[in-house]
N, C-alpha and C positions, 0 to 999 in steps of 0.2 A: 469540539477540539479543531484550531482555528488554522491551516494552512503551511502558516510558523512552526504552530509548536508539532506537528509533522514534520514538517521537514527538521525541524530541531533531535529532535523523540531517532530520522532514523538519517539522520548526517547528513542531510540533501541541502541545500540552496532550499528559498520557499518554489520561484522560479522552478527550476525541473518541478518539484512536485506538485506547482498546480501544469506541468508538462505536462505533468504523465495522465494529472488527473479530466486532461481533455484532449489524450491521446495524438499527443502532438510527441510527443520522448515517450522509448520504454524506459525504464529501467534497468541493471544488471540483476541479476542473478540474488547478487546478497540484496540490496538493495528492499527486491522482493523477500524475504524472508524475517528482512526488517521489519515490513510491511504487517507481513502475515505473525511474527509477533506480536509486531505492539498490539494489533487487533485479538487478536488471542485466534486464531482462525488457522485451515491450512493452504497449502501452498497452493493447492486444487481449483478450492473457491479465490482464488486475490485471479487467478490468472479465468477463474470460469467453466473451470472442468466438469463439479457436482453446481446444485444450485444449491442456497442459501437456506437450510434447515429448522428453524429459534427451534430453541429446548422448548418442553413442555410444559 
């Protein structure tokens, strides 16, 4: 998925999303929830509290 597509789906600008990816800006909790929902992962995974373990 392109950055613009993700930004549109989570209702932020492409520049804001780019800054999240580059660790130049931290998203608000509501944005983190939208990202987690979009990728169907937990908030713990999004914030690095657990390692990604793909299903076998």
